[in-house]
Each structure stands twice: as structure tokens, then as C-alpha cells.
MIKOL-707283 format. One record per residue (C-alpha): z, x, y. Coordinates in Angstrom, 3 decimals, m for minus. Example, Ala and Ser with C-alpha at 12.3 -4.5 7.8 and 13.67 -1.06 7.14 Angstrom:
+----------+----------+----------+
|       up |     east |    north |
+----------+----------+----------+
|    7.800 |   12.300 |   m4.500 |
|    7.140 |   13.670 |   m1.060 |
+----------+----------+----------+
***
This chain:
+----------+----------+----------+
|       up |     east |    north |
+----------+----------+----------+
|   m0.072 |    0.118 |   m0.228 |
|   m1.035 |    1.423 |    3.434 |
|   m0.738 |   m1.421 |    6.017 |
|    2.245 |   m3.850 |    6.614 |
|   m0.788 |   m6.500 |    7.269 |
|   m1.076 |   m6.528 |    3.231 |
|    2.227 |   m8.513 |    3.154 |
|    0.679 |  m11.541 |    5.315 |
|   m2.295 |  m11.549 |    3.347 |
|   m0.732 |  m11.765 |    0.068 |
|    1.786 |  m14.592 |    1.493 |
|   m1.389 |  m16.471 |    2.657 |
|   m3.306 |  m16.164 |   m0.620 |
|   m0.560 |  m17.121 |   m2.910 |
|    1.116 |  m19.631 |   m0.555 |
|   m0.865 |  m20.659 |    2.147 |
|    0.625 |  m24.190 |    3.144 |
|    4.355 |  m22.678 |    3.089 |
|    5.856 |  m22.434 |    6.802 |
|    5.964 |  m18.840 |    7.749 |
|    7.566 |  m19.049 |   11.069 |
|    9.469 |  m21.778 |   13.029 |
|   10.140 |  m21.288 |   16.734 |
|   11.437 |  m24.174 |   19.148 |
|    7.978 |  m25.396 |   19.960 |
|    6.237 |  m25.455 |   16.766 |
|    5.815 |  m24.309 |   13.211 |
|    2.821 |  m22.340 |   11.427 |
|    2.057 |  m21.996 |    7.946 |
|    1.309 |  m18.657 |    6.277 |
|   m2.354 |  m19.504 |    6.410 |
|   m2.284 |  m20.501 |   10.042 |
|   m0.814 |  m17.291 |   10.897 |
|   m3.109 |  m15.243 |    9.134 |
|   m6.079 |  m17.048 |   11.155 |
|   m4.526 |  m16.885 |   14.504 |
|   m3.891 |  m13.072 |   13.653 |
|   m7.712 |  m12.270 |   12.491 |
|   m8.955 |  m13.884 |   15.467 |
|   m6.378 |  m12.392 |   18.465 |
|   m7.557 |   m8.988 |   16.604 |
|  m11.123 |   m9.606 |   16.510 |
|  m11.098 |  m10.419 |   20.343 |
|   m8.893 |   m7.449 |   21.042 |
|  m11.858 |   m4.944 |   19.893 |
|  m13.365 |   m6.027 |   22.962 |
|  m10.575 |   m4.735 |   25.155 |
|   m9.111 |   m1.627 |   23.469 |
|   m9.473 |    0.640 |   20.965 |
|   m7.855 |    1.615 |   17.334 |
|   m4.822 |    3.850 |   17.495 |
|   m4.083 |    2.387 |   21.374 |
|   m0.607 |    0.326 |   22.709 |
|   m1.368 |   m3.161 |   23.249 |
|    1.248 |   m4.313 |   25.283 |
|    2.746 |   m8.246 |   24.460 |
|    4.173 |   m9.937 |   27.585 |
|    5.490 |  m12.865 |   26.034 |
|    8.249 |  m15.112 |   25.254 |
|    9.916 |  m14.802 |   21.741 |
|    7.652 |  m17.176 |   19.861 |
|    5.191 |  m17.910 |   16.741 |
|    2.743 |  m16.747 |   19.444 |
|    4.370 |  m13.644 |   20.204 |
|    4.637 |  m12.877 |   16.146 |
|    0.843 |  m13.974 |   15.836 |
|   m0.379 |  m11.288 |   18.650 |
|    1.631 |   m8.396 |   17.009 |
|   m0.388 |   m8.909 |   14.239 |
|   m3.782 |   m9.441 |   15.818 |
|   m3.004 |   m5.948 |   17.419 |
|   m2.689 |   m4.471 |   14.057 |
|   m5.776 |   m6.106 |   12.652 |
|   m7.565 |   m4.479 |   15.949 |
|   m5.984 |   m1.307 |   14.526 |
|   m3.520 |   m0.935 |   17.577 |
|   m0.070 |   m0.777 |   17.835 |
|    2.151 |   m3.432 |   19.849 |
|    4.399 |   m3.055 |   22.628 |
|    6.799 |   m5.852 |   23.060 |
|    8.272 |   m6.266 |   26.970 |
|   10.089 |   m9.330 |   27.469 |
|    8.999 |  m11.397 |   30.630 |
|   12.970 |  m11.296 |   31.548 |
|   13.412 |   m7.725 |   31.470 |
|   13.866 |   m6.221 |   35.437 |
|   10.804 |   m5.225 |   36.808 |
|   11.670 |   m0.964 |   36.891 |
|   11.643 |   m1.309 |   33.520 |
|    8.512 |   m2.670 |   32.679 |
|    6.786 |   m0.059 |   35.223 |
|    8.541 |    2.894 |   33.489 |
|    7.568 |    1.499 |   30.184 |
|    3.756 |    0.786 |   31.186 |
|    3.759 |    4.464 |   32.925 |
|    4.528 |    6.079 |   29.369 |
|    2.833 |    3.559 |   27.252 |
|   m0.599 |    3.771 |   29.093 |
|   m1.763 |    0.149 |   27.483 |
|   m5.498 |   m0.655 |   28.586 |
|   m4.294 |   m4.217 |   28.102 |
|   m1.739 |   m6.843 |   27.910 |
|   m1.295 |  m10.201 |   26.230 |
|   m0.040 |  m13.000 |   27.515 |
|   m0.115 |  m16.943 |   27.864 |
|   m1.680 |  m18.848 |   30.347 |
|    1.803 |  m20.228 |   31.551 |
|    2.853 |  m16.503 |   32.398 |
|   m0.510 |  m14.904 |   33.519 |
|    0.329 |  m15.941 |   37.024 |
|    3.919 |  m14.242 |   37.044 |
|    2.168 |  m11.133 |   35.439 |
|   m0.338 |  m11.034 |   38.191 |
|    2.169 |  m11.334 |   41.058 |
|    3.859 |   m8.182 |   39.425 |
|    1.260 |   m6.155 |   40.841 |
|    0.544 |   m3.870 |   37.245 |
|   m2.549 |   m2.517 |   37.327 |
|   m3.128 |   m3.524 |   33.543 |
|   m5.842 |   m6.052 |   32.362 |
|   m4.269 |   m8.993 |   31.185 |
|   m5.730 |  m11.416 |   28.829 |
|   m4.385 |  m15.209 |   27.914 |
|   m3.075 |  m15.435 |   23.992 |
|   m4.588 |  m18.703 |   23.759 |
|   m8.103 |  m17.372 |   25.311 |
|   m7.699 |  m14.584 |   22.265 |
|   m7.693 |  m17.603 |   19.949 |
|  m10.923 |  m19.120 |   21.325 |
|  m12.825 |  m16.056 |   19.299 |
|  m14.210 |  m16.054 |   16.062 |
|  m13.085 |  m14.243 |   12.963 |
|  m15.011 |  m10.903 |   13.080 |
|  m14.815 |  m10.504 |    9.170 |
|  m16.752 |   m7.007 |    9.044 |
|  m15.480 |   m5.703 |   12.166 |
|  m11.881 |   m6.187 |   10.807 |
|  m12.956 |   m4.834 |    7.327 |
|  m14.366 |   m1.578 |    8.915 |
|  m11.275 |   m1.091 |   11.112 |
|   m9.013 |   m1.441 |    7.772 |
|  m11.381 |    1.227 |    6.186 |
|  m10.402 |    3.704 |    8.636 |
|   m6.517 |    3.017 |    9.000 |
|   m3.677 |    4.939 |    7.270 |
|   m0.328 |    4.709 |    6.627 |
|    0.923 |    6.847 |    9.060 |
|   m0.789 |    5.010 |   11.809 |
|    1.778 |    3.590 |   14.323 |
|    2.502 |    0.020 |   13.941 |
|    4.693 |   m0.767 |   16.849 |
|    6.678 |    1.337 |   19.913 |
|   10.086 |   m0.163 |   20.455 |
|   11.748 |    1.359 |   23.711 |
|   15.119 |    2.283 |   24.123 |
|   17.481 |    0.367 |   26.956 |
|   17.234 |    3.009 |   29.064 |
|   20.804 |    3.457 |   29.320 |
|   20.279 |    7.300 |   30.573 |
|   18.293 |    6.172 |   33.206 |
|   14.969 |    6.509 |   31.636 |
|   13.877 |    4.157 |   28.852 |
|   12.208 |    6.213 |   25.787 |
|    9.619 |    4.685 |   23.484 |
|   10.239 |    5.184 |   19.567 |
|    7.157 |    4.731 |   17.656 |
|    7.175 |    3.603 |   14.226 |
|    4.494 |    3.845 |   11.529 |
|    3.211 |    1.514 |    8.860 |
|    4.846 |    3.839 |    6.182 |
|    8.105 |    3.529 |    7.479 |
|    8.184 |    0.171 |    7.836 |
|    6.533 |   m0.320 |    4.011 |
|    9.195 |    2.220 |    2.756 |
|   12.087 |    0.617 |    4.437 |
|   10.689 |   m3.161 |    2.948 |
|   10.254 |   m1.419 |   m0.650 |
|   14.187 |   m1.699 |   m0.874 |
|   15.828 |   m3.772 |    1.735 |
|   15.021 |   m7.596 |    0.489 |
|   15.829 |   m6.353 |   m2.908 |
|   19.127 |   m4.865 |   m1.448 |
|   20.268 |   m7.745 |    0.254 |
|   18.582 |  m10.229 |   m2.263 |
|   16.254 |  m11.901 |   m0.052 |
|   13.217 |  m14.298 |   m1.861 |
|   10.842 |  m16.543 |   m1.453 |
|   13.262 |  m19.344 |   m1.398 |
|   15.425 |  m18.041 |    1.579 |
|   14.935 |  m19.070 |    5.266 |
|   15.523 |  m16.364 |    7.900 |
|   17.130 |  m16.880 |   11.207 |
|   15.769 |  m14.324 |   13.757 |
|   18.845 |  m13.715 |   16.437 |
|   17.407 |  m10.075 |   17.752 |
|   15.232 |   m9.935 |   20.390 |
|   11.509 |   m8.323 |   19.720 |
|   12.164 |   m5.023 |   21.172 |
|   15.012 |   m4.109 |   19.231 |
|   14.469 |   m2.937 |   15.741 |
|   16.669 |   m5.341 |   13.671 |
|   14.239 |   m8.002 |   14.486 |
|   11.716 |   m5.559 |   12.193 |
|   14.026 |   m6.407 |    8.926 |
|   13.832 |  m10.290 |    9.572 |
|   10.004 |  m10.289 |   10.105 |
|    9.008 |   m8.094 |    7.568 |
|   11.348 |   m9.369 |    4.916 |
|   10.052 |  m12.733 |    5.381 |
|    6.187 |  m11.625 |    5.116 |
|    7.039 |   m9.501 |    2.167 |
|    8.630 |  m12.330 |    0.103 |
|    6.886 |  m14.961 |    1.264 |
+----------+----------+----------+
***
């Protein structure tokens, strides 16, 4: 196994109609999650290149998670930034990440533009209107490696400067090889995610669920 997308693809193949995620507004099945991620990934290829960071500036939601996975389908890695974070923190993260594009929502797009960050912003809803480019996604996957970056989380910045920690597919895959079993997580369980998406604890929730279905 070399890519965390294999977890979602397996669960979508074996249990397509099973609920994958629930947030306060909606729910989606594994088949729907896969479809959204592949649409986002197909659209992102017009905005950036593989191995580049993509900023996700969205509320904690199903949309944010499918945007994460869409970044991975595009061969990129995701950097989550909550809209609730101070502007100064966002400035430092953008300065370090050097992202070419940020994914937000139509509702948040005006707020992003008011901040004046010089990064191209695209609405998640618009990305979903893109047809899935199966040959393009397959080509990107064929060139991927397990040591490619999956995401970058930034520290709290308690020393004054947030520092980015880049985590590879291999790190998460190795972790998932024992974590769900250690805590007896199975496909019969429902996991409640409390940690914010810019904190590593959320990785345990998301990828344990994706692996076990």
C-alpha cells in the first residue's frame, strides 16, 4: 500500500452506501465521498501541480474532508487553516507554505478576499461541478510514492512562529497498521471527531474510519 486513498476506495467498493461522514448539516456515503474527492482532484489539476501544498480555508465539515482527499487525488498535500484563526497566523502560514491556491466555500469567498491574501481562491462548490478525469487521476497516482507528503500541520506558534510539520502517506499508513487494531476499532463503530483538523489527533479519527469502513 502506497497511498491513503486506497482506504477510501476500498470502503467505497465494499460498502458504497454506508455512511462515511456526518456533520451538523449533512451526511455522505463512502460512494459520495469518493465522487466528491475525485471531482475536486480533477479540478485542482488546472490550478496547481503534484507535490504542491493546497490550503483548505473552510469550516470543519464534510466538505473540508472531501477537499483534503481531493488534494491527494491531485497529487498534492493539504494544509488546513480554520477561518477562526487570527489573520497574523494565516499570514505566517501562507508565507511558509507558498500555496498557489486555496479552497474555500462560496459563502466564505468574500471574507477571504477582504483579507487581501495574494493567493488564488476557488470555491469548493465550483470544483464539484468538474467532471471526473479518470485517466488524469490514474496518471497522477501512477507517479505517486508512499513518501510523498500527505498533509502539513502547523504548530500553535507558542514560540511566536508557527512551524509546519509535513507528514507522508507512509507515516499514516504505518500508523494505521496498528492503531485501529490496538483500540479495537471496527466497521461497526462510529467515531466522534472532537479535535480540530489542524491538530494531529484528528488524523486518528479520519483515517481509522476510512480504513475500517
